[in-house]
C-alpha positions in Angstrom: 58.3 31.5 -53.8 57.9 28.7 -51.7 58.8 25.9 -54.1 61.7 27.4 -56.2 64.6 25.4 -55.8 66.0 25.8 -59.3 67.6 29.0 -60.5 65.6 30.9 -63.1 67.7 29.9 -66.3 66.4 26.3 -65.4 62.8 27.1 -65.0 60.3 26.4 -67.8 57.0 27.6 -65.9 56.7 30.1 -63.2 53.2 30.9 -61.7 53.4 33.9 -59.1 50.3 34.7 -56.8 47.7 33.2 -59.0 44.2 34.1 -57.9 41.0 32.8 -59.2 37.3 32.9 -58.0 34.1 31.9 -60.0 30.4 32.9 -59.3 29.5 36.5 -58.9 30.7 39.8 -57.8 28.4 39.5 -54.6 28.6 35.9 -54.0 32.4 34.7 -55.2 33.7 31.1 -54.9 37.7 31.4 -54.3 39.1 28.5 -55.9 42.8 29.9 -56.2 44.4 32.0 -53.4 47.6 33.4 -54.2 49.3 30.2 -55.6 53.1 30.0 -56.4 54.9 27.5 -58.7 58.2 27.0 -60.1 58.7 24.0 -62.7 62.1 23.3 -63.6 62.9 22.2 -67.3 62.6 18.2 -67.5 60.9 18.0 -64.3 58.0 15.8 -63.6 55.3 16.9 -61.1 52.2 15.7 -59.7 49.7 17.7 -58.2 47.1 16.4 -55.7 44.0 17.3 -53.5 40.5 16.6 -52.8 37.7 16.8 -55.5 36.8 20.4 -55.9 40.2 21.8 -54.9 40.6 23.8 -58.0 43.5 21.4 -59.5 41.7 21.5 -63.0 41.4 25.2 -62.8 45.0 25.7 -62.1 46.1 23.3 -64.8 44.0 25.3 -67.3 45.7 28.6 -66.0 48.9 27.0 -66.4 48.0 25.9 -69.9 46.5 29.4 -71.0 43.3 27.8 -71.6 41.9 30.3 -68.8 43.1 33.5 -67.3 43.7 34.2 -63.7 41.9 37.2 -61.8 45.2 38.0 -60.7 48.9 36.9 -60.5 51.4 36.5 -63.3 52.6 33.4 -65.4 56.0 33.2 -67.1 57.1 30.6 -69.9 60.7 30.2 -70.3 61.3 33.5 -68.7 58.8 35.5 -70.6 55.4 36.9 -69.1 52.8 35.3 -70.9 49.7 36.4 -68.6 49.0 39.3 -70.5 49.6 38.0 -74.2 46.9 38.4 -76.9 44.4 35.5 -77.5 46.5 35.0 -80.9 49.6 34.5 -78.9 48.1 32.5 -76.3 46.7 30.3 -79.0 50.1 29.8 -80.9 51.7 29.1 -77.3 49.3 26.4 -76.5 49.6 24.8 -79.7 53.7 25.0 -80.2 54.8 24.7 -76.5 52.0 22.7 -74.6 50.6 19.3 -74.9 47.3 18.8 -73.3 46.2 15.2 -72.0 42.5 15.0 -70.1 40.7 12.4 -68.6 38.4 12.0 -71.5 40.6 11.7 -74.7 38.6 14.2 -76.9 39.5 12.6 -80.1 37.7 13.4 -83.0 35.7 10.3 -83.8 35.3 11.3 -87.9 39.1 10.8 -88.3 41.4 8.0 -87.7 44.2 7.5 -85.0 46.9 8.7 -87.5 44.8 11.9 -88.5 43.8 12.7 -84.7 47.7 12.6 -84.0 48.5 14.7 -87.0 46.0 17.4 -86.0 47.9 19.9 -84.1 50.3 20.0 -86.7 48.1 20.5 -89.5 46.5 23.3 -87.6 49.8 24.8 -87.5 50.5 24.2 -91.2 53.4 21.8 -90.8 54.8 20.1 -93.7 52.2 17.2 -93.9 54.5 14.4 -95.3 57.1 15.0 -92.2 54.2 15.4 -90.0 52.8 12.0 -91.1 56.1 10.2 -90.6 56.1 11.7 -87.1 52.8 10.6 -86.2 53.4 7.1 -87.4 56.8 6.9 -85.4 54.6 8.0 -82.1 52.0 5.6 -82.7 54.4 3.0 -83.0 55.9 4.2 -79.9 52.8 3.9 -78.0 51.9 0.4 -79.4 49.4 1.6 -81.8 51.1 1.1 -85.5 48.7 -1.8 -86.1 45.7 0.8 -85.2 46.8 3.8 -87.3 43.6 3.7 -89.6 41.0 2.9 -87.0 38.6 5.6 -85.6 38.4 6.3 -82.2 35.2 4.3 -81.6 36.8 1.2 -82.8 39.5 1.7 -80.1 39.4 0.7 -76.6 39.6 3.2 -73.7 43.5 2.7 -73.1 44.2 2.7 -76.9 42.1 5.9 -77.2 44.2 7.6 -74.5 47.4 6.4 -76.0 46.4 8.0 -79.2 45.6 11.2 -76.9 49.2 11.0 -75.7 50.7 10.7 -79.2 48.8 13.6 -80.0 49.8 15.6 -77.2 53.4 15.1 -78.1 53.4 15.7 -81.6 54.5 19.3 -81.8 57.2 18.3 -79.1 56.0 20.6 -76.6 58.3 21.8 -73.8 55.6 21.3 -71.2 52.9 18.5 -71.0 49.9 19.0 -68.6 47.9 16.0 -67.9 44.4 16.1 -65.9 43.6 12.6 -64.4 45.0 10.9 -67.7 44.4 7.5 -66.2 41.2 8.5 -64.5 38.8 6.8 -66.9 41.2 3.6 -67.3 41.2 0.4 -65.3 44.6 -0.3 -63.5 46.4 -2.1 -65.9 45.5 0.4 -68.8 46.1 3.3 -66.5 49.7 2.0 -65.6 50.5 1.3 -69.1 49.6 5.2 -70.2 51.3 6.5 -67.1 54.4 4.6 -68.1 54.2 5.6 -71.6 54.0 9.1 -70.7 56.9 9.2 -68.3 59.1 7.3 -70.6 58.4 9.5 -73.7 58.5 12.7 -71.9 62.0 11.8 -70.1 63.4 10.6 -73.2 62.3 14.1 -74.6 63.2 16.1 -71.8 59.7 17.3 -71.5 58.4 18.9 -68.2 55.2 17.4 -67.0 52.4 18.6 -64.5 49.9 15.7 -63.9 47.0 16.2 -61.7 46.1 12.8 -60.1 43.9 11.0 -57.5 46.6 8.2 -57.6 48.7 8.6 -55.0 51.0 5.5 -56.3 51.5 7.1 -59.7 51.9 10.6 -58.3 54.7 9.1 -55.8 56.5 8.2 -59.3 57.0 11.8 -60.2 60.0 14.0 -59.2 58.0 15.8 -56.8 54.5 15.9 -55.4 52.6 19.1 -54.2 49.0 19.3 -52.4 46.2 21.8 -53.5 44.4 22.9 -50.3 42.7 26.1 -49.5 43.7 27.6 -52.8 47.3 27.1 -52.3 50.1 24.5 -53.1 52.1 22.9 -50.5 54.9 20.2 -50.1 
């Protein structure tokens, strides 16, 4: 693999020869053409590339939200690309935290309830879950907004709630798709700084798709997706 610079015991995520096309059999649109990726435990990786280059598609495959047409995906040394949907659902909820460009908070619930939601779905102990959620909201500077619904929060506050929600299950891997894309520069920098600080203190691995080259340059490593492949 082109970018495997860590030993297999240090790797959290490996993607080998990932292909993905959309469209029809007669007129396929090839998006990924043999992507190889190795992510070390605790590593923070940025992926950049032109609009339409397949960055979001790759992130969805790495997070098991989508399946490749060809190729294999390994998590902590175990092949997961051929797992059942139930196994993948459990893997996503327990091992992967997702942050998207749009926060996807549930509008009828408070900030606290939104952060608790992944744990409630997993059947975690409600009292301990609430304590952890309150602690995370404090760490992202929103302890005074715990009972506000998403519509009562600013864009930056909404994204900070989404960040807390992504971390509540203490995932090994955080996937962030343009997490600052809808925010002004000050709010975006605040969300990025919180993301990197909280993940580093928890030794979480991060893959972030971004158009912001300044933020990308602050990560441990930056790869470019072009012509369906990743390159340094």
